[in-house]
NUPA-395312 format. One record per residue: residue number from 1; x, y, z of N, C-alpha, C in turn. Coordinates in nm, 2 decimals. Layout:
<marnu->NUM; n.c1->X; n.c2->Y; n.c3->Z; ca.c1->X; ca.c2->Y; ca.c3->Z; c.c1->X; c.c2->Y; c.c3->Z>
...
! end
This chain:
<marnu->1; n.c1->21.38; n.c2->-14.31; n.c3->10.63; ca.c1->21.43; ca.c2->-14.20; ca.c3->10.54; c.c1->21.31; c.c2->-14.15; c.c3->10.47>
<marnu->2; n.c1->21.30; n.c2->-14.02; n.c3->10.46; ca.c1->21.19; ca.c2->-13.96; ca.c3->10.39; c.c1->21.23; c.c2->-13.95; c.c3->10.24>
<marnu->3; n.c1->21.13; n.c2->-13.91; n.c3->10.16; ca.c1->21.16; ca.c2->-13.89; ca.c3->10.02; c.c1->21.26; c.c2->-13.78; c.c3->9.99>
<marnu->4; n.c1->21.34; n.c2->-13.79; n.c3->9.90; ca.c1->21.44; ca.c2->-13.69; ca.c3->9.86; c.c1->21.47; c.c2->-13.70; c.c3->9.72>
<marnu->5; n.c1->21.52; n.c2->-13.59; n.c3->9.66; ca.c1->21.55; ca.c2->-13.59; ca.c3->9.52; c.c1->21.68; c.c2->-13.66; c.c3->9.50>
<marnu->6; n.c1->21.71; n.c2->-13.70; n.c3->9.37; ca.c1->21.84; ca.c2->-13.77; ca.c3->9.34; c.c1->21.95; c.c2->-13.68; c.c3->9.38>
<marnu->7; n.c1->21.94; n.c2->-13.55; n.c3->9.36; ca.c1->22.05; ca.c2->-13.46; ca.c3->9.39; c.c1->22.08; c.c2->-13.47; c.c3->9.54>
<marnu->8; n.c1->21.98; n.c2->-13.47; n.c3->9.63; ca.c1->22.00; ca.c2->-13.46; ca.c3->9.77; c.c1->22.04; c.c2->-13.60; c.c3->9.83>
<marnu->9; n.c1->22.02; n.c2->-13.71; n.c3->9.75; ca.c1->22.05; ca.c2->-13.84; ca.c3->9.81; c.c1->22.20; c.c2->-13.87; c.c3->9.80>
<marnu->10; n.c1->22.27; n.c2->-13.81; n.c3->9.71; ca.c1->22.41; ca.c2->-13.84; ca.c3->9.69; c.c1->22.49; c.c2->-13.72; c.c3->9.74>
<marnu->11; n.c1->22.56; n.c2->-13.74; n.c3->9.85; ca.c1->22.62; ca.c2->-13.62; ca.c3->9.92; c.c1->22.74; c.c2->-13.67; c.c3->10.00>
<marnu->12; n.c1->22.83; n.c2->-13.58; n.c3->10.04; ca.c1->22.93; ca.c2->-13.61; ca.c3->10.13; c.c1->22.89; c.c2->-13.57; c.c3->10.27>
<marnu->13; n.c1->22.78; n.c2->-13.50; n.c3->10.29; ca.c1->22.73; ca.c2->-13.46; ca.c3->10.42; c.c1->22.68; c.c2->-13.59; c.c3->10.49>
<marnu->14; n.c1->22.71; n.c2->-13.60; n.c3->10.62; ca.c1->22.66; ca.c2->-13.71; ca.c3->10.70; c.c1->22.51; c.c2->-13.72; c.c3->10.72>
<marnu->15; n.c1->22.44; n.c2->-13.76; n.c3->10.62; ca.c1->22.29; ca.c2->-13.77; ca.c3->10.63; c.c1->22.25; c.c2->-13.91; c.c3->10.64>
<marnu->16; n.c1->22.17; n.c2->-13.95; n.c3->10.74; ca.c1->22.12; ca.c2->-14.09; ca.c3->10.75; c.c1->22.04; c.c2->-14.12; c.c3->10.63>
<marnu->17; n.c1->22.07; n.c2->-14.24; n.c3->10.57; ca.c1->22.00; ca.c2->-14.28; ca.c3->10.45; c.c1->22.07; c.c2->-14.24; c.c3->10.32>
<marnu->18; n.c1->22.16; n.c2->-14.15; n.c3->10.33; ca.c1->22.23; ca.c2->-14.10; ca.c3->10.21; c.c1->22.33; c.c2->-14.21; c.c3->10.16>
<marnu->19; n.c1->22.36; n.c2->-14.21; n.c3->10.03; ca.c1->22.46; ca.c2->-14.30; ca.c3->9.98; c.c1->22.59; c.c2->-14.23; c.c3->9.97>
<marnu->20; n.c1->22.69; n.c2->-14.29; n.c3->10.03; ca.c1->22.82; ca.c2->-14.23; ca.c3->10.04; c.c1->22.92; c.c2->-14.31; c.c3->9.96>
<marnu->21; n.c1->23.04; n.c2->-14.26; n.c3->9.94; ca.c1->23.14; ca.c2->-14.34; ca.c3->9.87; c.c1->23.28; c.c2->-14.28; c.c3->9.90>
<marnu->22; n.c1->23.38; n.c2->-14.36; n.c3->9.89; ca.c1->23.52; ca.c2->-14.31; ca.c3->9.89; c.c1->23.60; c.c2->-14.38; c.c3->9.79>
<marnu->23; n.c1->23.70; n.c2->-14.31; n.c3->9.73; ca.c1->23.78; ca.c2->-14.37; ca.c3->9.63; c.c1->23.91; c.c2->-14.42; c.c3->9.70>
<marnu->24; n.c1->23.93; n.c2->-14.55; n.c3->9.69; ca.c1->24.05; ca.c2->-14.61; ca.c3->9.75; c.c1->24.11; c.c2->-14.72; c.c3->9.65>
<marnu->25; n.c1->24.23; n.c2->-14.74; n.c3->9.66; ca.c1->24.29; ca.c2->-14.85; ca.c3->9.57; c.c1->24.23; c.c2->-14.98; c.c3->9.60>
<marnu->26; n.c1->24.22; n.c2->-15.06; n.c3->9.50; ca.c1->24.17; ca.c2->-15.20; ca.c3->9.52; c.c1->24.27; c.c2->-15.28; c.c3->9.60>
<marnu->27; n.c1->24.22; n.c2->-15.37; n.c3->9.67; ca.c1->24.31; ca.c2->-15.46; ca.c3->9.75; c.c1->24.25; c.c2->-15.60; c.c3->9.75>
<marnu->28; n.c1->24.31; n.c2->-15.69; n.c3->9.82; ca.c1->24.26; ca.c2->-15.83; ca.c3->9.83; c.c1->24.12; c.c2->-15.83; c.c3->9.90>
<marnu->29; n.c1->24.10; n.c2->-15.74; n.c3->9.99; ca.c1->23.97; ca.c2->-15.73; ca.c3->10.06; c.c1->23.87; c.c2->-15.64; c.c3->9.99>
<marnu->30; n.c1->23.92; n.c2->-15.56; n.c3->9.90; ca.c1->23.83; ca.c2->-15.46; ca.c3->9.83; c.c1->23.86; c.c2->-15.47; c.c3->9.68>
<marnu->31; n.c1->23.79; n.c2->-15.56; n.c3->9.62; ca.c1->23.81; ca.c2->-15.59; ca.c3->9.48; c.c1->23.71; c.c2->-15.51; c.c3->9.38>
<marnu->32; n.c1->23.60; n.c2->-15.47; n.c3->9.44; ca.c1->23.50; ca.c2->-15.40; ca.c3->9.35; c.c1->23.44; c.c2->-15.28; c.c3->9.43>
<marnu->33; n.c1->23.38; n.c2->-15.19; n.c3->9.35; ca.c1->23.32; ca.c2->-15.08; ca.c3->9.42; c.c1->23.22; c.c2->-15.13; c.c3->9.52>
<marnu->34; n.c1->23.21; n.c2->-15.06; n.c3->9.63; ca.c1->23.11; ca.c2->-15.09; ca.c3->9.74; c.c1->23.04; c.c2->-14.97; c.c3->9.79>
<marnu->35; n.c1->22.90; n.c2->-14.98; n.c3->9.78; ca.c1->22.82; ca.c2->-14.87; ca.c3->9.83; c.c1->22.84; c.c2->-14.85; c.c3->9.99>
<marnu->36; n.c1->22.83; n.c2->-14.73; n.c3->10.04; ca.c1->22.83; ca.c2->-14.71; ca.c3->10.18; c.c1->22.71; c.c2->-14.63; c.c3->10.21>
<marnu->37; n.c1->22.63; n.c2->-14.69; n.c3->10.31; ca.c1->22.50; ca.c2->-14.63; ca.c3->10.35; c.c1->22.51; c.c2->-14.59; c.c3->10.50>
<marnu->38; n.c1->22.48; n.c2->-14.46; n.c3->10.52; ca.c1->22.48; ca.c2->-14.41; ca.c3->10.66; c.c1->22.35; c.c2->-14.45; c.c3->10.72>
<marnu->39; n.c1->22.36; n.c2->-14.51; n.c3->10.84; ca.c1->22.24; ca.c2->-14.55; ca.c3->10.92; c.c1->22.24; c.c2->-14.49; c.c3->11.06>
<marnu->40; n.c1->22.12; n.c2->-14.48; n.c3->11.12; ca.c1->22.11; ca.c2->-14.42; ca.c3->11.25; c.c1->22.16; c.c2->-14.52; c.c3->11.36>
<marnu->41; n.c1->22.14; n.c2->-14.65; n.c3->11.33; ca.c1->22.17; ca.c2->-14.75; ca.c3->11.43; c.c1->22.23; c.c2->-14.88; c.c3->11.36>
<marnu->42; n.c1->22.36; n.c2->-14.90; n.c3->11.37; ca.c1->22.42; ca.c2->-15.01; ca.c3->11.30; c.c1->22.36; c.c2->-15.15; c.c3->11.34>
<marnu->43; n.c1->22.34; n.c2->-15.17; n.c3->11.47; ca.c1->22.29; ca.c2->-15.30; ca.c3->11.52; c.c1->22.15; c.c2->-15.32; c.c3->11.47>
<marnu->44; n.c1->22.07; n.c2->-15.22; n.c3->11.47; ca.c1->21.93; ca.c2->-15.24; ca.c3->11.41; c.c1->21.94; c.c2->-15.27; c.c3->11.26>
<marnu->45; n.c1->22.02; n.c2->-15.19; n.c3->11.19; ca.c1->22.04; ca.c2->-15.21; ca.c3->11.05; c.c1->22.08; c.c2->-15.36; c.c3->11.01>
<marnu->46; n.c1->22.18; n.c2->-15.41; n.c3->11.09; ca.c1->22.23; ca.c2->-15.54; ca.c3->11.06; c.c1->22.12; c.c2->-15.65; c.c3->11.09>
<marnu->47; n.c1->22.04; n.c2->-15.62; n.c3->11.20; ca.c1->21.93; ca.c2->-15.72; ca.c3->11.22; c.c1->21.83; c.c2->-15.72; c.c3->11.11>
<marnu->48; n.c1->21.80; n.c2->-15.60; n.c3->11.05; ca.c1->21.71; ca.c2->-15.59; ca.c3->10.94; c.c1->21.77; c.c2->-15.66; c.c3->10.82>
<marnu->49; n.c1->21.90; n.c2->-15.65; n.c3->10.80; ca.c1->21.97; ca.c2->-15.72; ca.c3->10.69; c.c1->21.95; c.c2->-15.87; c.c3->10.70>
<marnu->50; n.c1->21.97; n.c2->-15.92; n.c3->10.81; ca.c1->21.96; ca.c2->-16.07; ca.c3->10.83; c.c1->21.82; c.c2->-16.11; c.c3->10.82>
<marnu->51; n.c1->21.72; n.c2->-16.03; n.c3->10.86; ca.c1->21.58; ca.c2->-16.07; ca.c3->10.85; c.c1->21.54; c.c2->-16.07; c.c3->10.70>
<marnu->52; n.c1->21.60; n.c2->-15.99; n.c3->10.62; ca.c1->21.57; ca.c2->-15.98; ca.c3->10.48; c.c1->21.65; c.c2->-16.08; c.c3->10.39>
<marnu->53; n.c1->21.73; n.c2->-16.17; n.c3->10.46; ca.c1->21.81; ca.c2->-16.27; ca.c3->10.38; c.c1->21.95; c.c2->-16.23; c.c3->10.35>
<marnu->54; n.c1->22.00; n.c2->-16.12; n.c3->10.41; ca.c1->22.14; ca.c2->-16.08; ca.c3->10.39; c.c1->22.23; c.c2->-16.15; c.c3->10.50>
<marnu->55; n.c1->22.36; n.c2->-16.13; n.c3->10.48; ca.c1->22.45; ca.c2->-16.19; ca.c3->10.57; c.c1->22.55; c.c2->-16.09; c.c3->10.62>
<marnu->56; n.c1->22.57; n.c2->-16.08; n.c3->10.75; ca.c1->22.67; ca.c2->-15.99; ca.c3->10.81; c.c1->22.81; c.c2->-16.05; c.c3->10.78>
<marnu->57; n.c1->22.90; n.c2->-15.98; n.c3->10.71; ca.c1->23.03; ca.c2->-16.02; ca.c3->10.67; c.c1->23.13; c.c2->-15.98; c.c3->10.77>
<marnu->58; n.c1->23.12; n.c2->-15.85; n.c3->10.82; ca.c1->23.21; ca.c2->-15.79; ca.c3->10.92; c.c1->23.12; c.c2->-15.72; c.c3->11.01>
<marnu->59; n.c1->23.11; n.c2->-15.76; n.c3->11.14; ca.c1->23.02; ca.c2->-15.70; ca.c3->11.23; c.c1->23.06; c.c2->-15.56; c.c3->11.28>
<marnu->60; n.c1->22.98; n.c2->-15.51; n.c3->11.37; ca.c1->23.01; ca.c2->-15.37; ca.c3->11.42; c.c1->23.15; c.c2->-15.35; c.c3->11.46>
<marnu->61; n.c1->23.21; n.c2->-15.25; n.c3->11.40; ca.c1->23.35; ca.c2->-15.21; ca.c3->11.42; c.c1->23.36; c.c2->-15.07; c.c3->11.46>
<marnu->62; n.c1->23.41; n.c2->-15.03; n.c3->11.57; ca.c1->23.42; ca.c2->-14.89; ca.c3->11.61; c.c1->23.55; c.c2->-14.83; c.c3->11.58>
<marnu->63; n.c1->23.54; n.c2->-14.71; n.c3->11.53; ca.c1->23.67; ca.c2->-14.63; ca.c3->11.50; c.c1->23.66; c.c2->-14.50; c.c3->11.59>
<marnu->64; n.c1->23.71; n.c2->-14.52; n.c3->11.72; ca.c1->23.70; ca.c2->-14.41; ca.c3->11.81; c.c1->23.76; c.c2->-14.28; c.c3->11.77>
<marnu->65; n.c1->23.87; n.c2->-14.29; n.c3->11.69; ca.c1->23.94; ca.c2->-14.17; ca.c3->11.65; c.c1->23.85; c.c2->-14.07; c.c3->11.57>
<marnu->66; n.c1->23.75; n.c2->-14.12; n.c3->11.50; ca.c1->23.66; ca.c2->-14.04; ca.c3->11.42; c.c1->23.52; c.c2->-14.05; c.c3->11.46>
<marnu->67; n.c1->23.50; n.c2->-14.12; n.c3->11.58; ca.c1->23.37; ca.c2->-14.14; ca.c3->11.64; c.c1->23.27; c.c2->-14.20; c.c3->11.54>
<marnu->68; n.c1->23.31; n.c2->-14.30; n.c3->11.47; ca.c1->23.23; ca.c2->-14.37; ca.c3->11.37; c.c1->23.23; c.c2->-14.52; c.c3->11.39>
<marnu->69; n.c1->23.12; n.c2->-14.58; n.c3->11.35; ca.c1->23.11; ca.c2->-14.73; ca.c3->11.36; c.c1->23.07; c.c2->-14.77; c.c3->11.22>
<marnu->70; n.c1->23.12; n.c2->-14.89; n.c3->11.18; ca.c1->23.09; ca.c2->-14.95; ca.c3->11.05; c.c1->23.07; c.c2->-15.10; c.c3->11.06>
<marnu->71; n.c1->23.01; n.c2->-15.15; n.c3->10.95; ca.c1->22.99; ca.c2->-15.30; ca.c3->10.94; c.c1->22.98; c.c2->-15.32; c.c3->10.79>
<marnu->72; n.c1->22.99; n.c2->-15.45; n.c3->10.75; ca.c1->22.98; ca.c2->-15.49; ca.c3->10.61; c.c1->22.88; c.c2->-15.60; c.c3->10.60>
<marnu->73; n.c1->22.79; n.c2->-15.60; n.c3->10.50; ca.c1->22.70; ca.c2->-15.71; ca.c3->10.48; c.c1->22.69; c.c2->-15.75; c.c3->10.34>
<marnu->74; n.c1->22.65; n.c2->-15.87; n.c3->10.31; ca.c1->22.63; ca.c2->-15.92; ca.c3->10.17; c.c1->22.48; c.c2->-15.93; c.c3->10.16>
<marnu->75; n.c1->22.42; n.c2->-15.87; n.c3->10.05; ca.c1->22.28; ca.c2->-15.88; ca.c3->10.02; c.c1->22.26; c.c2->-16.03; c.c3->9.97>
<marnu->76; n.c1->22.13; n.c2->-16.07; n.c3->9.95; ca.c1->22.10; ca.c2->-16.20; ca.c3->9.91; c.c1->22.17; c.c2->-16.25; c.c3->9.78>
<marnu->77; n.c1->22.21; n.c2->-16.15; n.c3->9.70; ca.c1->22.28; ca.c2->-16.18; ca.c3->9.57; c.c1->22.43; c.c2->-16.18; c.c3->9.59>
<marnu->78; n.c1->22.48; n.c2->-16.15; n.c3->9.71; ca.c1->22.62; ca.c2->-16.16; ca.c3->9.74; c.c1->22.70; c.c2->-16.03; c.c3->9.72>
<marnu->79; n.c1->22.63; n.c2->-15.92; n.c3->9.69; ca.c1->22.69; ca.c2->-15.79; ca.c3->9.68; c.c1->22.73; c.c2->-15.74; c.c3->9.82>
<marnu->80; n.c1->22.85; n.c2->-15.69; n.c3->9.83; ca.c1->22.89; ca.c2->-15.63; ca.c3->9.96; c.c1->22.86; c.c2->-15.49; c.c3->9.97>
<marnu->81; n.c1->22.81; n.c2->-15.45; n.c3->10.09; ca.c1->22.76; ca.c2->-15.31; ca.c3->10.12; c.c1->22.81; c.c2->-15.27; c.c3->10.26>
<marnu->82; n.c1->22.87; n.c2->-15.15; n.c3->10.27; ca.c1->22.91; ca.c2->-15.10; ca.c3->10.40; c.c1->22.80; c.c2->-15.02; c.c3->10.46>
<marnu->83; n.c1->22.79; n.c2->-15.03; n.c3->10.59; ca.c1->22.70; ca.c2->-14.93; ca.c3->10.66; c.c1->22.78; c.c2->-14.86; c.c3->10.76>
<marnu->84; n.c1->22.76; n.c2->-14.73; n.c3->10.78; ca.c1->22.83; ca.c2->-14.65; ca.c3->10.87; c.c1->22.74; c.c2->-14.57; c.c3->10.96>
<marnu->85; n.c1->22.78; n.c2->-14.53; n.c3->11.08; ca.c1->22.70; ca.c2->-14.45; ca.c3->11.16; c.c1->22.79; c.c2->-14.38; c.c3->11.27>
<marnu->86; n.c1->22.73; n.c2->-14.30; n.c3->11.35; ca.c1->22.81; ca.c2->-14.23; ca.c3->11.45; c.c1->22.81; c.c2->-14.32; c.c3->11.58>
<marnu->87; n.c1->22.92; n.c2->-14.31; n.c3->11.66; ca.c1->22.93; ca.c2->-14.39; ca.c3->11.78; c.c1->22.84; c.c2->-14.33; c.c3->11.88>
! end
């Protein structure tokens, strides 16, 4: 990801490296806000997460209806983060 301003980093446009979010009701599985980061390659991103001490919580999951793939990982402090990408 190249350098970008704060304004261009937060967007609804599907930009790799941008921080995305959606507002949904809390549930048993989703109790706190969770960042969503768009990546070019989910598998590569998850490998880097594990190399950096994170843990994959929900592996690669494809959503064919919207041609998207996602996964969830916990950083070394236990914070849950979603990663999304195109199929």
